[in-house]
C-alpha positions in Angstrom: 14.0 94.5 93.6 13.1 94.4 89.9 16.4 92.6 89.3 15.5 89.9 91.8 12.0 89.5 90.3 13.5 89.2 86.8 16.0 86.6 88.0 13.3 84.6 89.7 11.1 84.7 86.5 14.1 83.5 84.4 14.8 80.7 86.8 11.2 79.6 86.8 11.1 79.8 83.0 14.3 77.8 82.6 13.0 75.1 85.0 9.7 74.8 83.2 11.5 74.5 79.8 13.9 72.0 81.3 11.2 69.8 82.7 9.1 70.0 79.4 12.2 69.3 77.2 13.5 66.3 79.3 10.0 64.8 79.5 9.7 64.6 75.7 13.3 63.5 75.2 12.9 60.6 77.7 9.6 59.6 75.9 11.4 59.6 72.6 14.4 57.6 74.0 12.0 55.1 75.6 10.2 54.5 72.3 13.5 54.1 70.4 14.7 51.6 73.1 11.6 49.4 72.6 12.2 49.3 68.8 15.9 48.7 69.1 16.8 46.9 72.3 20.3 47.9 73.6 22.5 45.3 75.2 24.1 46.8 78.3 27.9 47.1 78.3 27.9 45.7 81.8 26.7 42.2 80.7 28.5 39.7 82.8 29.6 42.3 85.4 30.6 40.7 88.7 28.4 43.3 90.3 25.6 42.2 88.0 22.9 42.7 90.7 23.9 46.4 91.0 23.3 46.9 87.3 20.2 44.6 87.2 17.8 47.5 87.1 19.5 48.9 84.0 19.5 45.6 82.3 15.8 45.2 82.8 15.2 48.6 81.3 17.5 48.3 78.3 20.7 49.2 80.2 22.4 52.1 78.6 19.2 53.9 77.5 17.7 53.8 81.0 21.1 54.9 82.5 21.2 57.9 80.2 17.6 58.8 81.1 18.4 58.7 84.8 21.3 61.2 84.2 18.8 63.7 82.8 17.4 64.2 86.3 19.6 66.4 88.5 18.7 64.5 91.7 20.4 61.4 90.2 23.7 63.2 89.7 24.7 62.6 93.3 25.1 58.9 92.4 27.6 59.5 89.5 30.7 59.2 91.8 29.4 55.9 93.2 28.6 54.6 89.7 32.0 55.7 88.4 33.9 54.2 91.4 32.1 50.8 90.9 32.8 50.9 87.2 36.5 51.5 87.8 36.7 48.6 90.3 34.9 46.4 87.7 37.3 47.5 85.0 40.4 46.7 87.1 39.0 43.3 87.8 38.2 42.8 84.1 41.7 43.9 83.0 43.4 41.5 85.4 41.5 38.5 84.0 42.8 36.2 81.3 41.3 36.5 77.9 40.1 33.2 76.5 38.3 32.3 73.2 35.7 29.6 73.2 34.2 27.9 70.1 31.3 25.5 70.6 28.9 23.5 68.6 26.3 20.8 69.1 24.8 18.1 66.8 22.1 15.5 67.0 21.0 12.6 64.8 17.3 13.0 65.1 15.7 15.4 67.5 15.6 13.8 70.0 18.2 11.1 69.3 21.9 10.5 69.9 23.8 13.8 70.2 27.3 15.2 70.6 28.9 18.4 71.5 32.4 19.9 70.8 34.3 22.9 72.2 37.7 24.4 71.6 39.4 26.7 74.1 42.1 29.1 73.0 44.5 31.0 75.3 47.5 32.5 73.7 49.4 29.7 72.0 47.5 27.0 74.0 44.6 25.1 72.6 42.3 22.5 74.1 39.6 20.3 72.5 36.6 19.0 74.5 33.8 16.7 73.3 31.2 14.4 74.6 27.7 13.0 73.8 24.5 11.6 75.1 22.4 8.7 73.8 19.0 10.5 73.9 19.0 14.3 73.7 18.2 17.3 71.5 20.3 19.6 69.4 19.6 22.6 71.7 20.7 20.6 74.7 24.0 19.7 73.0 24.5 23.4 72.0 24.1 24.4 75.6 26.2 21.6 77.0 29.1 22.6 74.7 29.1 26.1 76.1 28.7 24.8 79.7 31.5 22.3 79.5 33.8 24.8 77.9 33.2 27.4 80.6 33.5 24.7 83.3 36.9 23.8 82.1 38.3 27.2 83.1 40.0 27.2 86.5 39.5 30.9 87.3 37.2 33.7 86.2 38.1 34.8 82.7 37.0 37.2 79.9 35.6 34.8 77.4 34.9 35.5 73.7 32.2 32.9 73.0 31.6 31.9 69.4 28.6 29.8 68.6 26.3 29.2 65.5 23.3 28.6 67.8 20.9 31.5 67.8 19.1 29.7 70.6 22.1 30.2 72.8 23.4 33.6 71.6 20.0 35.3 71.6 18.7 33.9 74.9 21.9 35.1 76.6 22.5 38.4 74.7 18.8 39.6 74.7 18.3 38.6 78.4 15.6 36.0 77.6 17.3 33.3 79.8 17.5 35.6 82.8 13.8 36.5 82.3 12.9 32.8 82.3 14.8 32.2 85.5 13.3 35.2 87.2 9.8 33.9 86.3 10.5 30.4 87.6 11.5 29.1 84.1 8.4 30.4 82.5 8.6 32.3 79.2 6.8 35.5 78.4 4.1 33.6 76.6 3.4 31.7 79.9 4.8 28.4 78.4 7.5 26.5 80.3 11.1 27.3 79.3 12.9 24.2 78.0 16.1 22.9 79.4 16.0 24.8 82.7 18.6 22.6 84.2 21.2 23.5 81.6 20.2 27.2 81.5 20.6 27.4 85.3 24.1 26.1 85.1 25.0 28.4 82.1 23.7 31.5 83.8 25.7 30.8 86.9 28.8 30.4 84.8 28.1 33.7 83.0 28.0 35.4 86.4 31.5 33.9 87.2 33.0 34.9 83.9 32.6 37.9 81.6 31.2 36.3 78.5 31.1 38.3 75.2 28.8 36.7 72.7 29.5 36.2 69.0 27.2 34.4 66.5 28.9 32.7 63.6 27.3 31.1 60.6 27.4 27.3 60.8 29.1 25.1 58.2 30.8 28.1 56.6 34.3 29.4 56.5 35.2 29.5 60.2 37.7 26.7 60.8 37.2 26.5 64.5 33.4 26.3 64.2 33.8 23.5 61.6 36.2 21.6 63.9 33.7 21.8 66.7 31.0 20.5 64.4 33.2 17.5 63.5 33.9 16.8 67.1 30.1 16.9 67.9 29.2 14.7 64.9 31.9 12.2 65.7 30.4 11.8 69.2 26.9 11.1 68.0 28.1 8.7 65.3 30.1 6.8 68.0 26.9 6.5 70.1 24.8 5.5 67.2 27.3 2.9 66.2 27.1 1.3 69.7 23.4 0.7 69.2 23.8 -1.1 65.9 
């Protein structure tokens, strides 16, 4: 009997310590996650809705916090199985590199966009323009038209010098705007909802990995995209003279 009582006391003590310890660890992780937002590794997952909860709560951090609780461990096999399926799908996709850029003479004014698709030894240039637009709309259009040119779901390495595009996608801002009916966190309307809607839909078709590059620097593909975009707005401006 004394042995049973001793074991029971130890179990209670360990449980109390565990709950106390995990409570403070989770609080610390939560504070850190607010200071340094973590981008989920499942960005662009075809099962995006399944992982949506983790994206809203800083993805990986929230996932690790959930694992602290024993009652969540029963879901580990399901999570692992879904991840394996997602990985098989990802590994079977073609890997494509997309460089994009947009330019505008005046804001608004005549604008142009350029995109370069790379797949193995193959390369494809795309470009176009609009008579009355903005620089941000051209940046978005370049990415959209590049992704729309793909005939099947791909793993896309997207390179852009637009912080507007890269941050809104990578930090989840655009998804938040869409979820709130194209309203930003400050209650102001989000600009270019028509283009963002198209781009988010494409990002749910493809697995898009984001890369920001410095514009007008030493990246030859980015510079070529810039020339394509500029040539388009110059062509449109010349038509008005």
